[in-house]
C-alpha positions in Angstrom: -210.0 64.0 23.2 -208.0 67.2 23.0 -207.4 68.9 19.7 -203.7 68.1 19.7 -204.3 64.4 20.5 -206.9 64.2 17.7 -204.5 65.8 15.2 -201.8 63.2 16.2 -204.3 60.4 15.8 -205.3 61.6 12.4 -201.6 61.9 11.4 -201.0 58.3 12.6 -203.9 57.1 10.5 -202.7 58.8 7.4 -199.1 57.4 7.6 -200.0 53.9 6.2 -201.7 55.7 3.2 -198.6 57.8 2.6 -196.4 54.8 2.9 -198.5 53.1 0.3 -198.3 56.1 -2.0 -194.5 56.0 -1.7 -194.4 52.3 -2.6 -196.7 52.9 -5.5 -194.6 55.8 -6.7 -191.4 53.6 -6.5 -193.2 50.7 -8.3 -194.3 53.0 -11.1 -190.8 54.4 -11.4 -189.3 50.9 -11.8 -191.9 49.9 -14.4 -190.7 52.7 -16.7 -187.1 51.4 -16.7 -187.3 48.4 -19.1 -188.8 50.3 -22.0 -186.4 53.2 -21.6 -183.4 50.9 -21.4 -184.5 49.0 -24.4 -184.8 52.1 -26.4 -181.3 53.2 -25.3 -179.8 49.8 -26.1 -181.4 49.8 -29.5 -180.1 53.3 -30.2 -176.5 52.2 -29.2 -176.8 49.1 -31.4 -178.0 51.1 -34.4 -175.2 53.6 -34.0 -172.6 50.8 -33.7 -173.9 49.1 -36.8 -173.9 52.3 -38.8 -170.4 53.2 -37.6 -169.1 49.8 -38.5 -170.6 49.9 -42.0 -169.3 53.5 -42.6 -165.8 52.4 -41.5 -165.9 49.3 -43.7 -166.9 51.5 -46.7 -164.1 54.0 -45.9 -161.5 51.2 -45.8 -162.8 49.8 -49.1 -162.6 53.3 -50.7 -159.2 53.9 -49.2 -157.7 50.6 -50.4 -158.6 51.5 -54.1 -156.9 54.9 -54.0 -153.9 55.5 -56.2 -152.9 59.0 -55.1 -152.1 60.7 -51.8 -154.4 63.6 -52.6 -157.4 61.4 -53.1 -156.6 59.4 -49.9 -156.6 62.7 -47.9 -159.9 63.7 -49.5 -161.5 60.4 -48.6 -160.1 60.5 -45.1 -161.4 64.1 -44.6 -164.8 63.2 -45.9 -164.9 60.1 -43.6 -163.8 62.2 -40.5 -166.5 64.8 -41.2 -169.2 62.2 -41.7 -168.1 60.2 -38.6 -168.1 63.4 -36.5 -171.6 64.5 -37.7 -173.0 61.0 -37.1 -171.5 60.8 -33.7 -172.9 64.2 -32.7 -176.4 63.3 -34.0 -176.5 59.9 -32.3 -175.1 61.4 -29.1 -177.9 63.9 -29.0 -180.4 61.2 -29.7 -179.1 58.9 -27.0 -178.9 61.9 -24.6 -182.5 62.7 -25.2 -183.4 59.1 -24.5 -181.6 59.2 -21.2 -183.4 62.5 -20.4 -186.8 61.0 -21.2 -186.0 57.9 -19.1 -185.0 60.2 -16.1 -188.2 62.3 -16.5 -190.4 59.2 -16.7 -188.7 57.7 -13.7 -189.2 60.8 -11.6 -192.8 61.5 -12.7 -194.5 59.2 -10.2 -192.7 61.0 -7.3 -194.0 64.4 -8.4 -197.2 64.3 -6.3 -195.3 62.8 -3.4 -192.8 65.7 -3.5 -195.5 68.3 -3.7 -197.1 66.9 -0.5 -193.7 67.0 1.2 -192.7 70.5 0.2 -193.7 73.1 2.8 -195.7 76.0 1.7 -195.6 79.5 3.1 -199.1 80.3 4.4 
C-alpha cells in the first residue's frame, strides 16, 4: 500500500473516533445547562422578591409622610437604593450567564484545539 493510501486509510479510521468526541463534547455541554439555568432563575427570583419588598416598604413610608420635603427625601433614598440594587443584581446575573457560557464551551476546547491549524 502506498504512503498516501495508508494515510487516507488511517484518516478514515480516525473519523468515527472524532465523531464520537464531538458527540461527547456536545453531550457534556448540554449537561451543564440545567444547573446554570437554575442558578440564573433563582437569582432573578431573589431580585424580584427583594425589589417587591423594597417597593412595598417605600409605599408604606410614603403614605405616612406629612410634608413634601420628607416625601422627596424618601423618594430620593428609594431611587438610590433601587438603582444600587439593580446594578449589583445585574452584575451578579451577568456573571452567572458568563459562567454558564464558559461551562458550555469548555467541552469543545479540546476539539477546537485539534481543529486549529498550527504553523509548523
